[in-house]
Structure formats: C-alpha cells, structure tokens
NULUM-638285 format. One line per 10 residues: their letters; for each residue x, y, z of C-alpha. Coordinates in steps of 0.02 Angstrom, whole numbers, plus 50000, padded with zeros to 5 digits. Example, Ala and Ser with C-alpha at 12.3 -4.5 7.8 and 13.67 -1.06 7.14 Angstrom:
BEGIN
as> 50615/49775/50390 ~ 50684/49947/50357
***
This chain:
BEGIN
mksflvdqdg> 49998/50002/50003 ~ 50061/50170/49954 ~ 50094/50278/50112 ~ 50008/50448/50145 ~ 50183/50506/50220 ~ 50303/50598/50119 ~ 50406/50515/49981 ~ 50592/50530/49954 ~ 50573/50682/49835 ~ 50470/50776/49961
yygefggafv> 50299/50748/49891 ~ 50137/50689/49963 ~ 50054/50622/49799 ~ 50063/50769/49687 ~ 50076/50900/49825 ~ 50234/50972/49907 ~ 50409/50990/49835 ~ 50521/51147/49859 ~ 50493/51301/49752 ~ 50613/51432/49817
peilhrcvee> 50711/51580/49753 ~ 50888/51539/49700 ~ 50961/51635/49853 ~ 50870/51509/49970 ~ 50906/51357/49875 ~ 51069/51324/49973 ~ 50983/51352/50143 ~ 50835/51233/50105 ~ 50953/51103/50028 ~ 51065/51110/50179
lrlrylavme> 50918/51080/50292 ~ 50853/50942/50179 ~ 51020/50845/50180 ~ 51043/50859/50373 ~ 50868/50857/50466 ~ 50838/50674/50461 ~ 51018/50627/50518 ~ 50998/50761/50653 ~ 50825/50702/50711 ~ 50870/50521/50711
saefrqeydr> 51029/50536/50807 ~ 51028/50478/50998 ~ 51099/50641/51056 ~ 50953/50746/50977 ~ 50818/50617/51036 ~ 50886/50616/51207 ~ 50891/50809/51228 ~ 50722/50831/51132 ~ 50632/50693/51238 ~ 50704/50772/51406
llrdyvgrps> 50648/50948/51357 ~ 50475/50880/51305 ~ 50459/50802/51476 ~ 50545/50928/51594 ~ 50514/51093/51505 ~ 50354/51071/51401 ~ 50272/50949/51524 ~ 50233/50801/51414 ~ 50140/50693/51399 ~ 49988/50793/51380
plyyarrmae> 49834/50711/51460 ~ 49709/50621/51359 ~ 49549/50669/51449 ~ 49378/50579/51439 ~ 49255/50717/51416 ~ 49102/50626/51502 ~ 48972/50756/51477 ~ 49016/50793/51299 ~ 49024/50612/51262 ~ 48850/50584/51331
kygcrlylkr> 48785/50732/51221 ~ 48870/50671/51057 ~ 48840/50484/51088 ~ 49013/50423/51077 ~ 49165/50391/51185 ~ 49253/50564/51164 ~ 49429/50601/51218 ~ 49515/50764/51217 ~ 49704/50774/51191 ~ 49749/50920/51296
edlnhtgahk> 49888/51014/51201 ~ 49819/51165/51286 ~ 49910/51106/51446 ~ 50084/51124/51365 ~ 50210/51258/51419 ~ 50158/51413/51319 ~ 49979/51349/51296 ~ 49981/51255/51131 ~ 50048/51121/51021 ~ 50172/51239/50943
inntigqili> 50304/51214/51072 ~ 50334/51031/51017 ~ 50397/51095/50852 ~ 50501/51245/50906 ~ 50596/51142/51034 ~ 50642/51022/50902 ~ 50687/51152/50764 ~ 50792/51260/50893 ~ 50897/51100/50922 ~ 50920/51075/50734
arrmgkrrvi> 50964/51260/50708 ~ 51094/51246/50849 ~ 51174/51099/50768 ~ 51180/51191/50607 ~ 51276/51324/50684 ~ 51145/51462/50664 ~ 51133/51605/50784 ~ 50984/51703/50731 ~ 50802/51637/50717 ~ 50657/51708/50625
aetgagqhgv> 50475/51656/50629 ~ 50298/51696/50567 ~ 50153/51692/50669 ~ 49955/51724/50657 ~ 49874/51690/50819 ~ 50042/51716/50910 ~ 50055/51547/50986 ~ 50205/51501/50869 ~ 50278/51668/50898 ~ 50270/51642/51081
atatvcalmd> 50343/51463/51073 ~ 50485/51521/50956 ~ 50528/51675/51070 ~ 50515/51549/51222 ~ 50644/51429/51151 ~ 50760/51568/51086 ~ 50764/51632/51263 ~ 50803/51457/51328 ~ 50944/51434/51199 ~ 51004/51621/51205
mecvvymgrt> 50974/51649/51020 ~ 50919/51815/50930 ~ 50733/51806/50885 ~ 50633/51910/50760 ~ 50448/51870/50739 ~ 50344/51934/50594 ~ 50159/51958/50627 ~ 50025/52048/50524 ~ 49966/52208/50605 ~ 49791/52143/50606
dverqhvnve> 49845/52006/50712 ~ 49951/52108/50817 ~ 49804/52204/50867 ~ 49688/52052/50896 ~ 49824/51951/50991 ~ 49900/52095/51098 ~ 49931/51985/51251 ~ 50045/51869/51147 ~ 50137/52011/51066 ~ 50180/52074/51239
kmrmlgatvv> 50239/51892/51290 ~ 50355/51884/51145 ~ 50430/52054/51184 ~ 50447/52007/51372 ~ 50539/51852/51306 ~ 50667/51958/51208 ~ 50597/51938/51039 ~ 50589/52084/50911 ~ 50404/52081/50843 ~ 50392/52165/50669
pvtsgnmtlk> 50210/52211/50622 ~ 50180/52182/50437 ~ 50073/52304/50342 ~ 50056/52225/50172 ~ 49903/52129/50111 ~ 49764/52112/50238 ~ 49905/52109/50369 ~ 49884/51925/50430 ~ 49975/51760/50428 ~ 50007/51750/50237
datneairdw> 50084/51929/50241 ~ 50193/51885/50388 ~ 50261/51731/50301 ~ 50308/51835/50153 ~ 50402/51951/50255 ~ 50491/51811/50349 ~ 50546/51738/50177 ~ 50615/51906/50130 ~ 50711/51922/50284 ~ 50786/51747/50256
cchpddtyyi> 50831/51796/50077 ~ 50932/51943/50149 ~ 51016/51840/50290 ~ 51036/51662/50221 ~ 51207/51624/50309 ~ 51174/51649/50497 ~ 50980/51636/50502 ~ 50870/51488/50534 ~ 50684/51504/50488 ~ 50565/51410/50607
igstvgphpy> 50413/51376/50508 ~ 50270/51353/50627 ~ 50162/51234/50519 ~ 50167/51090/50394 ~ 50186/51217/50258 ~ 50329/51284/50158 ~ 50459/51197/50045 ~ 50519/51015/50082 ~ 50581/50968/50214 ~ 50484/51078/50320
pdmvarlqsv> 50313/50999/50312 ~ 50390/50828/50347 ~ 50510/50897/50486 ~ 50359/50989/50570 ~ 50244/50834/50556 ~ 50382/50727/50631 ~ 50405/50844/50781 ~ 50224/50858/50808 ~ 50210/50663/50793 ~ 50238/50650/50982
iseeikrqll> 50049/50692/50988 ~ 49988/50524/50908 ~ 50136/50431/50988 ~ 50062/50474/51159 ~ 49877/50446/51096 ~ 49919/50264/51056 ~ 49991/50228/51234 ~ 49851/50322/51321 ~ 49716/50244/51220 ~ 49786/50067/51268
ehegrdfpdy> 49774/50121/51449 ~ 49596/50193/51434 ~ 49512/50077/51306 ~ 49630/49930/51297 ~ 49668/49958/51112 ~ 49788/50090/51039 ~ 49681/50160/50895 ~ 49528/50267/50897 ~ 49382/50253/50767 ~ 49391/50446/50729
lvacvgggsn> 49532/50577/50746 ~ 49472/50752/50737 ~ 49576/50912/50730 ~ 49571/51092/50656 ~ 49682/51138/50501 ~ 49751/51303/50449 ~ 49930/51260/50393 ~ 49900/51095/50475 ~ 50038/51056/50611 ~ 49928/50998/50758
aagtiyhyvd> 49823/50892/50635 ~ 49979/50814/50569 ~ 50039/50775/50740 ~ 49870/50698/50786 ~ 49864/50586/50639 ~ 50043/50548/50602 ~ 50050/50367/50674 ~ 49881/50328/50607 ~ 49885/50402/50435 ~ 49907/50234/50349
dervrivlae> 49786/50142/50462 ~ 49622/50130/50370 ~ 49527/50077/50535 ~ 49545/50258/50586 ~ 49437/50392/50510 ~ 49512/50567/50496 ~ 49405/50723/50509 ~ 49486/50896/50482 ~ 49393/51061/50523 ~ 49443/51210/50420
aggkgvetgm> 49389/51389/50440 ~ 49230/51420/50356 ~ 49233/51607/50405 ~ 49066/51691/50375 ~ 49023/51544/50247 ~ 49108/51460/50102 ~ 49006/51553/49985 ~ 49022/51724/50049 ~ 49205/51757/49999 ~ 49245/51790/50186
taatiqlgrm> 49320/51618/50212 ~ 49480/51519/50234 ~ 49411/51356/50177 ~ 49558/51305/50067 ~ 49516/51132/50034 ~ 49333/51172/49988 ~ 49381/51315/49872 ~ 49568/51301/49831 ~ 49643/51252/49664 ~ 49821/51179/49639
giihgaktyv> 49951/51324/49647 ~ 50111/51368/49737 ~ 50119/51454/49898 ~ 50269/51488/50007 ~ 50383/51359/49918 ~ 50255/51213/49905 ~ 50133/51149/49776 ~ 49967/51133/49857 ~ 49789/51197/49864 ~ 49775/51380/49857
iqdndgqiee> 49626/51507/49870 ~ 49656/51605/49707 ~ 49561/51704/49578 ~ 49550/51659/49391 ~ 49713/51740/49355 ~ 49801/51640/49492 ~ 49821/51782/49613 ~ 49809/51724/49795 ~ 49643/51791/49871 ~ 49642/51854/50048
pysisagldy> 49573/51733/50169 ~ 49466/51776/50314 ~ 49429/51683/50480 ~ 49385/51739/50659 ~ 49532/51632/50705 ~ 49702/51719/50677 ~ 49784/51543/50670 ~ 49673/51477/50524 ~ 49656/51625/50409 ~ 49787/51554/50283
pgigpmhanl> 49745/51541/50094 ~ 49839/51377/50080 ~ 49850/51210/50162 ~ 49993/51096/50203 ~ 50030/50970/50063 ~ 50004/50818/50176 ~ 49821/50871/50209 ~ 49788/50923/50027 ~ 49841/50748/49979 ~ 49730/50670/50115
aarrratvlp> 49581/50769/50047 ~ 49622/50736/49864 ~ 49635/50549/49898 ~ 49479/50548/50010 ~ 49582/50484/50158 ~ 49515/50628/50261 ~ 49343/50707/50277 ~ 49359/50895/50277 ~ 49219/51004/50354 ~ 49216/51189/50347
inddealaaa> 49163/51268/50516 ~ 49102/51441/50517 ~ 49138/51580/50642 ~ 48975/51565/50735 ~ 48983/51372/50747 ~ 49162/51386/50814 ~ 49103/51516/50943 ~ 48960/51407/51003 ~ 49080/51250/51014 ~ 49200/51354/51113
heltrmegii> 49060/51408/51243 ~ 48985/51233/51249 ~ 49159/51149/51296 ~ 49180/51288/51428 ~ 49018/51261/51506 ~ 49014/51070/51496 ~ 49195/51028/51534 ~ 49279/51178/51615 ~ 49399/51199/51473 ~ 49415/51361/51377
palesahalg> 49485/51312/51208 ~ 49581/51423/51080 ~ 49476/51481/50934 ~ 49566/51363/50819 ~ 49529/51215/50924 ~ 49349/51274/50930 ~ 49334/51236/50746 ~ 49382/51054/50784 ~ 49248/51047/50914 ~ 49124/51125/50794
alkkmtfapd> 49141/50974/50680 ~ 49059/50866/50813 ~ 48886/50932/50772 ~ 48905/50885/50593 ~ 48954/50703/50625 ~ 48857/50549/50681 ~ 48934/50416/50795 ~ 48888/50248/50859 ~ 48892/50237/51055 ~ 49046/50130/51057
dvvvltvsgr> 49150/50240/50938 ~ 49310/50301/51015 ~ 49337/50481/50958 ~ 49494/50581/50992 ~ 49485/50772/50967 ~ 49645/50877/50987 ~ 49621/51036/51090 ~ 49774/51122/51009 ~ 49786/51271/51121 ~ 49706/51365/51263
gdkdmeryln> 49588/51514/51247 ~ 49673/51643/51351 ~ 49721/51733/51187 ~ 49545/51739/51127 ~ 49456/51795/51286 ~ 49399/51972/51215 ~ 49330/51889/51060 ~ 49231/51764/51170 ~ 49170/51894/51291 ~ 49106/52002/51144
sd> 49014/51846/51074 ~ 48926/51784/51235
***
C-alpha cells in the first residue's frame, strides 16, 4: 500500500516539493540533507525527549470528556495540547527546530505567526537557547492578539508588524521569507506549520508526531486498544492535525476528520476554507491547494481565528483530501464560537478559537455509542478572551 507520508522527493502524492528563490536554495538544501540525520541521532532524541518531559510538561493528558461524550453519543477523548508550556502544541515543533538550528551553527532565528502561539513558542525557545529572535506578525493579528505580542517582547523577541496585504498570516510569512533571503548564512527560519518547501512539512509533522505517539499509549491504557475510530483536529497550515494523525495516517481503521475555517460561510468570499475552494498552486515554496482568483492571484482569506486564516494548506492535508483519506468540514465563525462556549460550560475547558473549529465539527458528525473519538484541543483560549466575551 502506498503511504500517505512524504516520499523521498518531498512530495505527498502530487503535493509538496520545494519551489524557492535561488538565493534560498542552498539553505533549504542544507536543511534537507541534514534534518533526518540530526533528528534520528541518539543525542538529539535524548535532549528533545528530556525537554518535552521536563520543560514542556509532556505527555499531555488524554481526557475523557464525560458530559460531551453523553451529548454526542460516543466515547469522546480530548488530547490536551492546551496544557503544554506556552499553552499550545506549537512548542513541540519549536523545541525540535531550535535544537536543529543550533546543530547547524545558526545564531539568529526568524518566525512568522498568526494567532501568536507559534511566535510565543519560538521566542520561548530562543530565550532558552540564548538566540536572537525576530517574529513577523500581520498588523491585524498584532491588534487582535495583543497579549501574545507582549509575551514575545518580554521573552526578548523583536516583533515586526507587517502592513502588506490584509496584514495577517500570509503576509507575515512573505516578510519572513524576504528576511531569510537577506540573511541566508546566519539565520534559521522556524516555520510554525506543515507548510513551506520540503523538508519543512515533513520535519514539522515528525516533531508534532509526539501527539499521536502518546495517543497510542494513552488509548491502550483507557480503552485496551491503541487506535480510535475517529481523529478530529482543526487545520490552517496543519501542524496539530499532522501530529494527531501521524502514526495513524496509513491505518484505514481510523477515520480522519479535519475542520477548516469556514469564516462567514464558504459561499461569502469571507472564508479560509482552502480545501473546499482552493485550486492547485504554489504558495510559500510548496505545491498545494491555494485560494486564488481566475488569474492565479492569491485571494485574501478570512477567519475569526488568527491561526486559521491562511489561503493555503499543508501538502500532507491536501493529499489526504484529494485521495479521500480525510473528511474535511468547513466550520463557520458562529459555529466555532458556539462550540467554544459549549466546551467551557460542559467541561470547564476554555479552548483556543482554532481548537473550537475542531469542536464545531462534532455537530456535523454521527457516531455509534461505542465509537472512540479523539479530538485535539490544540491550544488554550486565554488569547481569545476578548473575542469570546464580545460574542457571549
């Protein structure tokens, strides 16, 4: 059987690859040639595992959500990535990439961020490893994620507000790539999701795969078997989803459900539902689905969630959708807000707006009473409190 994981050329089916400016070819190629050897070395594994345990606080709990399970008629477990240090799954990736950057002799780190969680996680590991840190963030997101911006600054990062486009994640990524083009020798770019040129989608998915690794062990303990019937996660670029499904992606017993940002509705033009609306294109160095007009110009995405308003999708997830391995559901802003309030009132867990999209998918699914469902709560809702208070 052909695997849904990356092939030796950096592709997931017809999606992926590395389409980069000549000036960055050497940087990307250097990373491609070294990342697996570094990640598979005993020294890296030992340091990475130790930091995940003692610094991040892993393993994150797999919590049986009793009241929600009763409501939705299944055995519902929540993978609590919101309980990690810095409040989201992003730290799993930044810890790993900073260790790779250090082994490659880089001293300066750049990153892009939307919701701010990846920016905070990058600033955190740069403080830990005493590295210079520059984070690019769209001005729209700087305003709606003010607390995360102040955290980054407190951690010693320089936050650069980006004023091009609609001043969100896509534009922040563009500026980070421009910076990298100007400083290819001493700078390492920590991409926050399973996007960008190969090897980034594979590297980020491998670093996040600790999520599904733990789910296997934890389900065995809870249910006496190491696989669920359903895995549910939100997708923007796709890193928490990639981590959730990594060790199950080729296991056909497990159904994969991905929730993308419907915005104000797929038909309104105010949306970030890339898999519903996207066509094949190239964005930020990878061939994947992109929301674009008839001339191939990338259209501005919209979502209430700063972490999901991206006009592309990671090539891994594009391939899962194209080959019908995953069911992809667009979840609108109002559906996500309602799901966030529901989890808060029923289980006492305030989720990030991104995670609320995954929760919103439950209403669109039908389960058997003995179905085991694992849903990843990718982050906590502190950063979204103003939005929640205004919607209550």
